[in-house]
N, CA, C and O atoms as a GROMACS GRO file, in nm:
protein
  448
    1MET      N    1  -3.672  -2.102   0.486
    1MET     CA    2  -3.526  -2.119   0.494
    1MET      C    3  -3.480  -2.094   0.640
    1MET      O    4  -3.528  -2.001   0.706
    2SER      N    5  -3.393  -2.174   0.685
    2SER     CA    6  -3.347  -2.163   0.824
    2SER      C    7  -3.255  -2.035   0.842
    2SER      O    8  -3.199  -1.979   0.747
    3LEU      N    9  -3.246  -1.997   0.965
    3LEU     CA   10  -3.164  -1.879   0.997
    3LEU      C   11  -3.017  -1.900   0.960
    3LEU      O   12  -2.948  -1.809   0.914
    4ARG      N   13  -2.969  -2.027   0.982
    4ARG     CA   14  -2.833  -2.057   0.957
    4ARG      C   15  -2.807  -2.038   0.793
    4ARG      O   16  -2.708  -1.977   0.751
    5LYS      N   17  -2.892  -2.089   0.718
    5LYS     CA   18  -2.882  -2.077   0.571
    5LYS      C   19  -2.881  -1.926   0.532
    5LYS      O   20  -2.802  -1.883   0.449
    6LYS      N   21  -2.971  -1.847   0.596
    6LYS     CA   22  -2.975  -1.707   0.556
    6LYS      C   23  -2.846  -1.637   0.594
    6LYS      O   24  -2.794  -1.555   0.518
    7ILE      N   25  -2.792  -1.667   0.712
    7ILE     CA   26  -2.665  -1.612   0.750
    7ILE      C   27  -2.555  -1.654   0.661
    7ILE      O   28  -2.469  -1.571   0.629
    8GLY      N   29  -2.551  -1.775   0.619
    8GLY     CA   30  -2.454  -1.830   0.530
    8GLY      C   31  -2.460  -1.760   0.393
    8GLY      O   32  -2.357  -1.723   0.337
    9LEU      N   33  -2.577  -1.744   0.342
    9LEU     CA   34  -2.593  -1.677   0.210
    9LEU      C   35  -2.559  -1.537   0.222
    9LEU      O   36  -2.495  -1.483   0.132
   10LEU      N   37  -2.597  -1.468   0.333
   10LEU     CA   38  -2.553  -1.328   0.349
   10LEU      C   39  -2.406  -1.314   0.360
   10LEU      O   40  -2.352  -1.218   0.306
   11PHE      N   41  -2.337  -1.402   0.427
   11PHE     CA   42  -2.187  -1.400   0.430
   11PHE      C   43  -2.134  -1.413   0.293
   11PHE      O   44  -2.052  -1.330   0.254
   12ILE      N   45  -2.174  -1.512   0.213
   12ILE     CA   46  -2.123  -1.529   0.080
   12ILE      C   47  -2.149  -1.411  -0.009
   12ILE      O   48  -2.062  -1.370  -0.086
   13ALA      N   49  -2.270  -1.355   0.001
   13ALA     CA   50  -2.304  -1.238  -0.079
   13ALA      C   51  -2.218  -1.120  -0.038
   13ALA      O   52  -2.175  -1.043  -0.124
   14ALA      N   53  -2.192  -1.103   0.088
   14ALA     CA   54  -2.103  -0.992   0.138
   14ALA      C   55  -1.959  -1.004   0.077
   14ALA      O   56  -1.899  -0.906   0.033
   15GLN      N   57  -1.910  -1.129   0.077
   15GLN     CA   58  -1.778  -1.157   0.027
   15GLN      C   59  -1.763  -1.118  -0.124
   15GLN      O   60  -1.667  -1.056  -0.170
   16PHE      N   61  -1.869  -1.162  -0.194
   16PHE     CA   62  -1.874  -1.133  -0.345
   16PHE      C   63  -1.876  -0.980  -0.366
   16PHE      O   64  -1.804  -0.929  -0.451
   17ILE      N   65  -1.958  -0.908  -0.290
   17ILE     CA   66  -1.966  -0.766  -0.308
   17ILE      C   67  -1.830  -0.703  -0.269
   17ILE      O   68  -1.786  -0.610  -0.338
   18LEU      N   69  -1.764  -0.748  -0.165
   18LEU     CA   70  -1.633  -0.692  -0.133
   18LEU      C   71  -1.527  -0.717  -0.248
   18LEU      O   72  -1.444  -0.631  -0.278
   19ILE      N   73  -1.534  -0.832  -0.307
   19ILE     CA   74  -1.437  -0.867  -0.410
   19ILE      C   75  -1.466  -0.773  -0.530
   19ILE      O   76  -1.373  -0.709  -0.579
   20VAL      N   77  -1.585  -0.764  -0.574
   20VAL     CA   78  -1.620  -0.667  -0.683
   20VAL      C   79  -1.575  -0.527  -0.650
   20VAL      O   80  -1.512  -0.461  -0.733
   21TYR      N   81  -1.608  -0.479  -0.525
   21TYR     CA   82  -1.574  -0.341  -0.480
   21TYR      C   83  -1.423  -0.320  -0.493
   21TYR      O   84  -1.378  -0.216  -0.541
   22ALA      N   85  -1.344  -0.419  -0.450
   22ALA     CA   86  -1.202  -0.405  -0.444
   22ALA      C   87  -1.138  -0.392  -0.582
   22ALA      O   88  -1.026  -0.342  -0.592
   23LYS      N   89  -1.205  -0.433  -0.682
   23LYS     CA   90  -1.150  -0.419  -0.819
   23LYS      C   91  -1.155  -0.279  -0.866
   23LYS      O   92  -1.089  -0.243  -0.963
   24PHE      N   93  -1.236  -0.196  -0.797
   24PHE     CA   94  -1.257  -0.052  -0.843
   24PHE      C   95  -1.203   0.053  -0.749
   24PHE      O   96  -1.229   0.171  -0.770
   25VAL      N   97  -1.129   0.014  -0.646
   25VAL     CA   98  -1.065   0.112  -0.556
   25VAL      C   99  -0.916   0.081  -0.544
   25VAL      O  100  -0.875  -0.034  -0.558
   26PRO      N  101  -0.834   0.185  -0.519
   26PRO     CA  102  -0.691   0.165  -0.526
   26PRO      C  103  -0.644   0.077  -0.402
   26PRO      O  104  -0.558  -0.009  -0.418
   27GLU      N  105  -0.700   0.099  -0.287
   27GLU     CA  106  -0.661   0.023  -0.167
   27GLU      C  107  -0.750  -0.098  -0.154
   27GLU      O  108  -0.868  -0.094  -0.190
   28ARG      N  109  -0.694  -0.206  -0.102
   28ARG     CA  110  -0.770  -0.332  -0.082
   28ARG      C  111  -0.742  -0.393   0.047
   28ARG      O  112  -0.702  -0.509   0.056
   29PHE      N  113  -0.762  -0.314   0.153
   29PHE     CA  114  -0.729  -0.362   0.282
   29PHE      C  115  -0.817  -0.472   0.339
   29PHE      O  116  -0.767  -0.570   0.393
   30PHE      N  117  -0.952  -0.455   0.325
   30PHE     CA  118  -1.038  -0.545   0.389
   30PHE      C  119  -1.118  -0.635   0.310
   30PHE      O  120  -1.236  -0.661   0.336
   31CYS      N  121  -1.050  -0.685   0.205
   31CYS     CA  122  -1.117  -0.793   0.127
   31CYS      C  123  -1.014  -0.888   0.087
   31CYS      O  124  -0.896  -0.853   0.086
   32TRP      N  125  -1.051  -1.012   0.052
   32TRP     CA  126  -0.960  -1.114   0.016
   32TRP      C  127  -0.956  -1.136  -0.139
   32TRP      O  128  -0.934  -1.247  -0.188
   33ALA      N  129  -0.979  -1.023  -0.212
   33ALA     CA  130  -0.968  -1.031  -0.356
   33ALA      C  131  -0.837  -1.081  -0.398
   33ALA      O  132  -0.738  -1.048  -0.332
   34PRO      N  133  -0.824  -1.157  -0.500
   34PRO     CA  134  -0.686  -1.208  -0.544
   34PRO      C  135  -0.587  -1.092  -0.567
   34PRO      O  136  -0.623  -0.985  -0.616
   35PHE      N  137  -0.468  -1.118  -0.531
   35PHE     CA  138  -0.362  -1.017  -0.558
   35PHE      C  139  -0.328  -1.024  -0.708
   35PHE      O  140  -0.263  -1.117  -0.757
   36ASP      N  141  -0.374  -0.923  -0.775
   36ASP     CA  142  -0.362  -0.926  -0.926
   36ASP      C  143  -0.252  -0.825  -0.968
   36ASP      O  144  -0.235  -0.801  -1.088
   37GLU      N  145  -0.181  -0.768  -0.876
   37GLU     CA  146  -0.074  -0.673  -0.909
   37GLU      C  147   0.050  -0.712  -0.836
   37GLU      O  148   0.045  -0.746  -0.718
   38HIS      N  149   0.162  -0.709  -0.906
   38HIS     CA  150   0.294  -0.730  -0.836
   38HIS      C  151   0.384  -0.613  -0.877
   38HIS      O  152   0.414  -0.590  -0.995
   39THR      N  153   0.425  -0.541  -0.773
   39THR     CA  154   0.497  -0.421  -0.791
   39THR      C  155   0.638  -0.427  -0.725
   39THR      O  156   0.654  -0.461  -0.607
   40PHE      N  157   0.744  -0.391  -0.813
   40PHE     CA  158   0.874  -0.376  -0.753
   40PHE      C  159   0.889  -0.228  -0.712
   40PHE      O  160   0.861  -0.138  -0.791
   41LEU      N  161   0.933  -0.206  -0.590
   41LEU     CA  162   0.942  -0.072  -0.540
   41LEU      C  163   1.084  -0.045  -0.484
   41LEU      O  164   1.155  -0.136  -0.441
   42ASP      N  165   1.120   0.083  -0.486
   42ASP     CA  166   1.238   0.133  -0.432
   42ASP      C  167   1.208   0.267  -0.365
   42ASP      O  168   1.177   0.363  -0.436
   43VAL      N  169   1.216   0.277  -0.237
   43VAL     CA  170   1.185   0.390  -0.159
   43VAL      C  171   1.309   0.467  -0.121
   43VAL      O  172   1.399   0.406  -0.063
   44ASP      N  173   1.321   0.598  -0.148
   44ASP     CA  174   1.430   0.685  -0.101
   44ASP      C  175   1.367   0.802  -0.018
   44ASP      O  176   1.264   0.857  -0.054
   45VAL      N  177   1.433   0.834   0.093
   45VAL     CA  178   1.384   0.939   0.181
   45VAL      C  179   1.504   1.028   0.214
   45VAL      O  180   1.615   0.982   0.241
   46GLU      N  181   1.472   1.160   0.211
   46GLU     CA  182   1.569   1.258   0.260
   46GLU      C  183   1.498   1.341   0.375
   46GLU      O  184   1.392   1.400   0.354
   47VAL      N  185   1.560   1.342   0.488
   47VAL     CA  186   1.505   1.416   0.601
   47VAL      C  187   1.605   1.523   0.637
   47VAL      O  188   1.722   1.496   0.666
   48ASN      N  189   1.553   1.653   0.636
   48ASN     CA  190   1.635   1.764   0.662
   48ASN      C  191   1.759   1.771   0.586
   48ASN      O  192   1.861   1.818   0.637
   49GLY      N  193   1.754   1.725   0.462
   49GLY     CA  194   1.874   1.728   0.370
   49GLY      C  195   1.964   1.607   0.385
   49GLY      O  196   2.067   1.603   0.317
   50LYS      N  197   1.934   1.508   0.470
   50LYS     CA  198   2.015   1.390   0.488
   50LYS      C  199   1.944   1.271   0.432
   50LYS      O  200   1.829   1.244   0.468
   51SER      N  201   2.013   1.195   0.338
   51SER     CA  202   1.949   1.082   0.283
   51SER      C  203   1.957   0.972   0.381
   51SER      O  204   2.061   0.952   0.444
   52LEU      N  205   1.846   0.896   0.396
   52LEU     CA  206   1.840   0.785   0.491
   52LEU      C  207   1.877   0.657   0.421
   52LEU      O  208   1.848   0.639   0.303
   53SER      N  209   1.939   0.568   0.493
   53SER     CA  210   1.978   0.438   0.442
   53SER      C  211   1.848   0.346   0.432
   53SER      O  212   1.746   0.376   0.492
   54LYS      N  213   1.858   0.237   0.356
   54LYS     CA  214   1.738   0.146   0.344
   54LYS      C  215   1.695   0.099   0.478
   54LYS      O  216   1.574   0.085   0.501
   55LYS      N  217   1.789   0.072   0.572
   55LYS     CA  218   1.744   0.023   0.709
   55LYS      C  219   1.678   0.136   0.785
   55LYS      O  220   1.582   0.111   0.857
   56GLU      N  221   1.722   0.255   0.773
   56GLU     CA  222   1.657   0.369   0.841
   56GLU      C  223   1.513   0.396   0.784
   56GLU      O  224   1.420   0.431   0.856
   57ILE      N  225   1.502   0.378   0.652
   57ILE     CA  226   1.372   0.386   0.591
   57ILE      C  227   1.275   0.286   0.644
   57ILE      O  228   1.164   0.319   0.684
   58GLU      N  229   1.324   0.155   0.643
   58GLU     CA  230   1.236   0.052   0.697
   58GLU      C  231   1.199   0.066   0.838
   58GLU      O  232   1.089   0.030   0.880
   59LYS      N  233   1.298   0.124   0.919
   59LYS     CA  234   1.263   0.153   1.061
   59LYS      C  235   1.163   0.267   1.071
   59LYS      O  236   1.074   0.262   1.156
   60ARG      N  237   1.174   0.371   0.985
   60ARG     CA  238   1.084   0.484   0.988
   60ARG      C  239   0.936   0.439   0.960
   60ARG      O  240   0.844   0.470   1.035
   61TYR      N  241   0.921   0.366   0.848
   61TYR     CA  242   0.783   0.331   0.806
   61TYR      C  243   0.741   0.190   0.858
   61TYR      O  244   0.624   0.153   0.844
   62ARG      N  245   0.832   0.111   0.915
   62ARG     CA  246   0.806  -0.027   0.957
   62ARG      C  247   0.754  -0.100   0.840
   62ARG      O  248   0.659  -0.177   0.850
   63TYR      N  249   0.815  -0.074   0.726
   63TYR     CA  250   0.784  -0.153   0.604
   63TYR      C  251   0.905  -0.154   0.513
   63TYR      O  252   0.999  -0.076   0.528
   64LYS      N  253   0.898  -0.246   0.417
   64LYS     CA  254   1.029  -0.260   0.334
   64LYS      C  255   1.052  -0.137   0.245
   64LYS      O  256   0.959  -0.066   0.207
   65SER      N  257   1.178  -0.116   0.214
   65SER     CA  258   1.209   0.004   0.131
   65SER      C  259   1.255  -0.038  -0.010
   65SER      O  260   1.275   0.045  -0.098
   66LEU      N  261   1.272  -0.173  -0.026
   66LEU     CA  262   1.315  -0.220  -0.157
   66LEU      C  263   1.261  -0.360  -0.165
   66LEU      O  264   1.278  -0.440  -0.074
   67GLY      N  265   1.196  -0.388  -0.278
   67GLY     CA  266   1.148  -0.527  -0.298
   67GLY      C  267   1.014  -0.539  -0.368
   67GLY      O  268   0.974  -0.449  -0.442
   68TRP      N  269   0.947  -0.643  -0.348
   68TRP     CA  270   0.822  -0.673  -0.420
   68TRP      C  271   0.703  -0.647  -0.329
   68TRP      O  272   0.706  -0.687  -0.212
   69GLU      N  273   0.608  -0.586  -0.375
   69GLU     CA  274   0.480  -0.557  -0.308
   69GLU      C  275   0.373  -0.638  -0.382
   69GLU      O  276   0.344  -0.609  -0.499
   70PRO      N  277   0.313  -0.740  -0.316
   70PRO     CA  278   0.209  -0.820  -0.389
   70PRO      C  279   0.065  -0.756  -0.391
   70PRO      O  280  -0.027  -0.808  -0.454
   71ARG      N  281   0.052  -0.650  -0.325
   71ARG     CA  282  -0.078  -0.585  -0.321
   71ARG      C  283  -0.070  -0.451  -0.404
   71ARG      O  284   0.031  -0.425  -0.468
   72SER      N  285  -0.173  -0.371  -0.402
   72SER     CA  286  -0.173  -0.240  -0.469
   72SER      C  287  -0.064  -0.152  -0.410
   72SER      O  288  -0.043  -0.150  -0.289
   73ILE      N  289   0.004  -0.081  -0.494
   73ILE     CA  290   0.116   0.010  -0.456
   73ILE      C  291   0.055   0.125  -0.371
   73ILE      O  292   0.125   0.192  -0.295
   74ASN      N  293  -0.080   0.145  -0.386
   74ASN     CA  294  -0.143   0.247  -0.300
   74ASN      C  295  -0.141   0.223  -0.153
   74ASN      O  296  -0.152   0.316  -0.073
   75ASN      N  297  -0.126   0.094  -0.116
   75ASN     CA  298  -0.108   0.057   0.022
   75ASN      C  299   0.027   0.120   0.078
   75ASN      O  300   0.032   0.172   0.189
   76VAL      N  301   0.127   0.110  -0.001
   76VAL     CA  302   0.262   0.162   0.030
   76VAL      C  303   0.254   0.320   0.048
   76VAL      O  304   0.303   0.379   0.144
   77PHE      N  305   0.188   0.379  -0.053
   77PHE     CA  306   0.170   0.528  -0.049
   77PHE      C  307   0.091   0.569   0.078
   77PHE      O  308   0.123   0.671   0.139
   78ASN      N  309  -0.006   0.495   0.115
   78ASN     CA  310  -0.087   0.529   0.236
   78ASN      C  311  -0.003   0.512   0.361
   78ASN      O  312  -0.020   0.591   0.453
   79ILE      N  313   0.082   0.416   0.370
   79ILE     CA  314   0.173   0.396   0.482
   79ILE      C  315   0.265   0.522   0.494
   79ILE      O  316   0.279   0.578   0.603
   80ILE      N  317   0.321   0.561   0.389
   80ILE     CA  318   0.410   0.677   0.382
   80ILE      C  319   0.339   0.809   0.418
   80ILE      O  320   0.385   0.889   0.499
   81ARG      N  321   0.224   0.826   0.352
   81ARG     CA  322   0.142   0.946   0.381
   81ARG      C  323   0.097   0.961   0.524
   81ARG      O  324   0.091   1.071   0.579
   82GLN      N  325   0.063   0.841   0.585
   82GLN     CA  326   0.013   0.849   0.720
   82GLN      C  327   0.120   0.884   0.817
   82GLN      O  328   0.097   0.960   0.911
   83TYR      N  329   0.244   0.826   0.795
   83TYR     CA  330   0.357   0.856   0.879
   83TYR      C  331   0.397   1.006   0.867
   83TYR      O  332   0.415   1.076   0.966
   84GLU      N  333   0.409   1.048   0.747
   84GLU     CA  334   0.452   1.183   0.719
   84GLU      C  335   0.351   1.291   0.765
   84GLU      O  336   0.389   1.406   0.787
   85SER      N  337   0.226   1.253   0.778
   85SER     CA  338   0.128   1.351   0.820
   85SER      C  339   0.106   1.348   0.967
   85SER      O  340   0.028   1.428   1.019
   86THR      N  341   0.174   1.255   1.039
   86THR     CA  342   0.161   1.243   1.185
   86THR      C  343   0.300   1.254   1.250
   86THR      O  344   0.345   1.364   1.283
   87TYR      N  345   0.363   1.144   1.267
   87TYR     CA  346   0.492   1.138   1.335
   87TYR      C  347   0.603   1.222   1.269
   87TYR      O  348   0.686   1.285   1.334
   88GLY      N  349   0.597   1.219   1.135
   88GLY     CA  350   0.711   1.287   1.064
   88GLY      C  351   0.674   1.425   1.009
   88GLY      O  352   0.747   1.479   0.926
   89LYS      N  353   0.562   1.482   1.051
   89LYS     CA  354   0.512   1.611   0.998
   89LYS      C  355   0.614   1.725   1.008
   89LYS      O  356   0.606   1.819   0.929
   90ASN      N  357   0.710   1.722   1.103
   90ASN     CA  358   0.802   1.831   1.123
   90ASN      C  359   0.938   1.796   1.076
   90ASN      O  360   1.032   1.867   1.112
   91ASP      N  361   0.959   1.687   0.996
   91ASP     CA  362   1.089   1.639   0.959
   91ASP      C  363   1.133   1.695   0.825
   91ASP      O  364   1.247   1.673   0.786
   92ASN      N  365   1.046   1.766   0.753
   92ASN     CA  366   1.083   1.816   0.621
   92ASN      C  367   1.133   1.707   0.531
   92ASN      O  368   1.236   1.721   0.464
   93ALA      N  369   1.060   1.594   0.530
   93ALA     CA  370   1.098   1.478   0.451
   93ALA      C  371   1.056   1.491   0.303
   93ALA      O  372   0.949   1.543   0.270
   94LYS      N  373   1.143   1.440   0.217
   94LYS     CA  374   1.118   1.426   0.080
   94LYS      C  375   1.124   1.289   0.047
   94LYS      O  376   1.230   1.229   0.064
   95VAL      N  377   1.016   1.227  -0.002
   95VAL     CA  378   1.007   1.082  -0.027
   95VAL      C  379   0.988   1.062  -0.182
   95VAL      O  380   0.906   1.127  -0.246
   96THR      N  381   1.066   0.969  -0.234
   96THR     CA  382   1.058   0.932  -0.367
   96THR      C  383   1.040   0.772  -0.375
   96THR      O  384   1.119   0.696  -0.320
   97VAL      N  385   0.936   0.732  -0.442
   97VAL     CA  386   0.913   0.590  -0.456
   97VAL      C  387   0.921   0.562  -0.607
   97VAL      O  388   0.839   0.611  -0.684
   98LYS      N  389   1.022   0.481  -0.649
   98LYS     CA  390   1.022   0.431  -0.788
   98LYS      C  391   0.959   0.298  -0.785
   98LYS      O  392   0.993   0.214  -0.702
   99TYR      N  393   0.865   0.277  -0.878
   99TYR     CA  394   0.798   0.146  -0.882
   99TYR      C  395   0.754   0.111  -1.026
   99TYR      O  396   0.734   0.196  -1.114
  100SER      N  397   0.741  -0.022  -1.040
  100SER     CA  398   0.702  -0.079  -1.168
  100SER      C  399   0.599  -0.190  -1.136
  100SER      O  400   0.629  -0.288  -1.068
  101THR      N  401   0.475  -0.171  -1.191
  101THR     CA  402   0.377  -0.267  -1.158
  101THR      C  403   0.355  -0.364  -1.282
  101THR      O  404   0.339  -0.320  -1.396
  102ASN      N  405   0.354  -0.488  -1.254
  102ASN     CA  406   0.331  -0.594  -1.350
  102ASN      C  407   0.431  -0.584  -1.468
  102ASN      O  408   0.396  -0.609  -1.583
  103GLY      N  409   0.552  -0.548  -1.439
  103GLY     CA  410   0.653  -0.533  -1.549
  103GLY      C  411   0.641  -0.417  -1.644
  103GLY      O  412   0.711  -0.406  -1.744
  104ASN      N  413   0.546  -0.329  -1.606
  104ASN     CA  414   0.528  -0.208  -1.697
  104ASN      C  415   0.642  -0.104  -1.664
  104ASN      O  416   0.726  -0.122  -1.575
  105GLU      N  417   0.637   0.001  -1.740
  105GLU     CA  418   0.746   0.108  -1.731
  105GLU      C  419   0.750   0.155  -1.582
  105GLU      O  420   0.653   0.151  -1.506
  106GLU      N  421   0.869   0.198  -1.551
  106GLU     CA  422   0.888   0.255  -1.414
  106GLU      C  423   0.820   0.385  -1.396
  106GLU      O  424   0.822   0.469  -1.486
  107ARG      N  425   0.758   0.407  -1.278
  107ARG     CA  426   0.699   0.534  -1.245
  107ARG      C  427   0.758   0.590  -1.122
  107ARG      O  428   0.823   0.516  -1.049
  108ILE      N  429   0.740   0.717  -1.091
  108ILE     CA  430   0.798   0.777  -0.976
  108ILE      C  431   0.684   0.850  -0.899
  108ILE      O  432   0.608   0.924  -0.960
  109TRP      N  433   0.674   0.830  -0.770
  109TRP     CA  434   0.580   0.898  -0.684
  109TRP      C  435   0.657   0.986  -0.587
  109TRP      O  436   0.757   0.942  -0.530
  110PHE      N  437   0.614   1.102  -0.568
  110PHE     CA  438   0.685   1.199  -0.475
  110PHE      C  439   0.596   1.242  -0.366
  110PHE      O  440   0.476   1.256  -0.386
  111LEU      N  441   0.653   1.266  -0.249
  111LEU     CA  442   0.582   1.326  -0.135
  111LEU      C  443   0.681   1.427  -0.070
  111LEU      O  444   0.790   1.390  -0.027
  112GLU      N  445   0.641   1.550  -0.065
  112GLU     CA  446   0.727   1.654  -0.006
  112GLU      C  447   0.653   1.715   0.105
  112GLU      O  448   0.705   1.806   0.171
   0.00000   0.00000   0.00000
């Protein structure tokens, strides 16, 4: 078998492994597995006792604060956790994310 064919088969095998792996982890950053979750989310943030507007929240996290997320909701949680553990660690922020995945009942995620 030629080197090109071996590299091609290795590439296809790696992609298959990543798709299977992505089905069993909450985050799916580095694979092209199909988006099988659709989540409606609504983020609210309070910093030092002051509620932020939707625009302020979007500026803070550089991500939407209200709308549809076509990937795992854990991606949004990771964006918020990362910001609050670095840039916002001294802001005394209280974050609430209300979300509903695939039309199921609404859930609430907190970060204080």
